[in-house]
C-alpha positions in Angstrom: 0.2 0.0 -0.2 1.3 3.4 -1.2 1.4 6.2 1.3 -1.1 8.9 2.0 0.8 11.8 1.1 -0.9 14.4 3.2 0.6 17.7 4.5 0.6 18.3 8.5 -0.6 21.4 10.0 0.5 22.8 13.5 -1.9 21.5 16.2 -4.0 24.3 17.5 -3.9 23.0 21.1 -5.1 26.7 22.2 -7.9 25.9 20.7 -9.0 23.1 23.5 -6.9 24.2 26.7 -8.0 24.9 30.0 -6.2 28.4 30.8 -6.3 29.9 34.6 -5.3 33.7 35.4 -3.9 34.5 39.3 -7.5 34.7 40.5 -8.3 31.3 38.9 -10.7 32.4 36.7 -10.7 31.0 33.2 -9.5 32.9 30.4 -12.0 33.3 27.2 -9.6 31.4 24.6 -11.5 33.9 22.0 -10.1 36.8 24.5 -6.7 35.0 24.3 -6.9 34.9 20.3 -7.8 38.5 19.9 -5.5 39.5 22.3 -2.1 38.2 21.8 -0.2 37.7 18.6 2.5 36.0 20.3 2.1 33.2 23.3 4.9 31.8 25.8 5.3 28.6 27.0 7.3 28.9 30.1 8.0 25.1 31.2 10.0 24.8 34.4 9.1 23.3 38.1 9.3 25.1 41.5 12.7 26.6 42.8 14.0 25.9 39.5 16.0 28.9 37.3 18.9 29.7 35.2 21.9 32.4 36.3 18.4 34.3 37.2 17.5 34.8 33.3 13.8 33.8 34.8 13.1 36.1 37.7 14.2 38.7 34.9 11.7 37.3 32.7 9.4 38.2 35.5 9.8 41.5 35.2 10.6 41.8 31.5 7.0 40.3 30.8 5.2 42.7 33.1 6.8 45.7 31.9 6.1 45.1 28.3 2.5 44.3 28.9 2.2 47.8 30.5 3.3 49.7 26.8 0.8 46.4 25.7 3.0 44.4 23.7 0.9 41.5 22.5 2.4 38.6 24.3 1.2 36.6 27.2 3.0 33.8 29.0 1.4 30.5 29.9 2.8 28.3 32.5 3.0 24.3 32.1 4.1 23.2 35.5 7.0 20.2 35.6 6.0 20.0 38.6 5.7 16.6 40.9 3.2 17.5 43.2 0.2 20.2 43.4 2.0 21.8 46.3 4.9 22.4 43.8 3.3 23.5 41.0 0.8 26.3 43.8 4.5 27.5 45.5 5.9 27.7 41.5 2.6 29.9 40.2 2.6 32.3 43.1 6.0 33.2 42.9 5.6 34.0 39.1 4.6 37.0 37.1 0.9 38.0 36.5 0.3 35.4 33.5 -1.8 32.4 32.7 -1.8 28.6 33.8 -2.6 25.5 32.9 -3.9 23.1 35.4 -1.4 20.6 37.5 -3.5 17.9 36.5 -4.4 19.4 32.8 -3.9 16.1 30.3 -2.5 18.5 28.2 0.2 19.1 30.2 1.9 16.0 29.1 0.9 16.3 25.3 2.6 19.4 25.1 6.1 18.4 26.9 6.4 15.6 24.3 5.1 17.5 21.5 7.8 20.4 22.0 10.6 17.3 23.3 10.9 19.6 26.5 13.6 17.9 28.4 15.0 20.0 30.5 13.8 23.3 32.7 13.9 26.2 32.9 12.4 26.0 28.6 11.0 28.4 27.0 8.9 27.8 23.8 7.2 31.1 21.9 4.8 30.1 19.4 2.1 32.0 17.5 -2.4 31.5 18.5 -2.6 29.1 15.2 0.4 27.0 16.6 3.3 27.8 14.6 6.9 27.8 16.0 8.8 31.1 16.5 11.3 29.7 18.4 12.3 26.4 21.1 15.0 28.2 22.4 13.8 31.6 24.2 15.7 30.8 27.6 19.2 31.7 24.6 16.9 34.3 23.5 16.5 35.8 27.0 20.2 35.2 27.9 21.3 37.0 25.1 19.1 39.9 23.7 16.9 40.8 27.2 14.2 42.8 26.9 14.9 43.2 23.0 13.9 38.8 22.7 10.3 39.9 23.5 10.4 42.5 20.8 12.2 39.9 18.4 9.2 37.3 19.2 6.5 40.0 18.4 8.1 41.2 15.0 7.9 38.0 13.7 4.4 37.8 13.4 2.2 39.5 10.8 -1.0 40.2 12.8 -2.7 43.5 11.6 -5.0 43.1 15.3 -6.3 46.3 17.1 -4.5 45.3 20.0 -6.7 46.3 23.5 -4.8 48.7 26.4 -4.3 46.6 29.4 -5.5 49.3 31.5 -8.9 48.4 29.9 -8.0 44.7 30.2 -7.0 44.3 34.2 -9.9 41.7 35.1 -8.2 38.9 33.0 -5.2 39.0 35.3 -4.0 38.7 38.9 -4.3 41.5 41.2 -0.6 42.0 41.8 2.2 43.0 39.4 5.1 42.6 41.3 7.6 42.6 39.0 6.5 46.2 37.0 9.1 48.8 37.5 8.0 51.5 34.8 5.8 52.7 37.0 7.5 54.2 40.5 6.9 52.5 43.6 4.5 49.8 41.5 5.7 47.1 43.6 2.6 44.9 45.0 -0.1 47.7 44.1 -3.4 47.2 45.1 -5.2 46.8 41.6 -7.3 49.8 41.8 -4.2 51.9 42.3 -2.6 50.5 39.0 -5.6 50.8 36.9 -5.8 54.7 38.1 -1.9 54.6 37.0 -2.8 53.6 33.8 -6.0 55.4 32.9 -3.7 58.6 33.5 -1.3 57.6 31.4 -3.0 56.5 28.6 -5.6 59.0 28.5 -3.1 61.6 28.3 -1.3 59.8 25.4 -4.3 59.1 23.6 -6.0 62.4 23.0 -3.1 63.7 22.8 -3.8 66.7 25.8 -0.9 67.0 28.6 -3.0 67.2 32.0 -2.4 67.2 35.2 -1.2 64.4 37.1 
């Protein structure tokens, strides 16, 4: 029998994923598709870093969200216990996660050939891989790595402002430092700062702060 000639398309696993924020609220896939050109999958475990690059990524992510770059991060746990998963996610930036028991976790580990942690795989929403070497990119280029990942897409979406989307995230932006004294602010205070900043930009009028 002759082998079938067919072309494999990227597996669009995001369409069936159950993704949660820091408040344990499920994120609508439609929102994620509209909001993000780039999805970074962080495969790691509690207490693991690589010369501090993961903690630096926390800061990079929260700061690029402040300026509305269309990237989201999903934590894919490699922890052996749910307790370690909870502790790992609690310490991370204000991004999203798959649950510890999600059957998609081992599928993604196999699909992206994860053999060590931490690993960072960057994809487009349709599943197309931008890079499997996100950690190396961050080590080499720092925050410019994120700019490069986003520039690899050709999306023409009208992206939402974070100031209007804070309800999709947790309440704490512990690693954001573009705003003076922004460490561990309550959501309402951070929201006021966002609204003040972006209202000045949107209408082109300088307003007192």
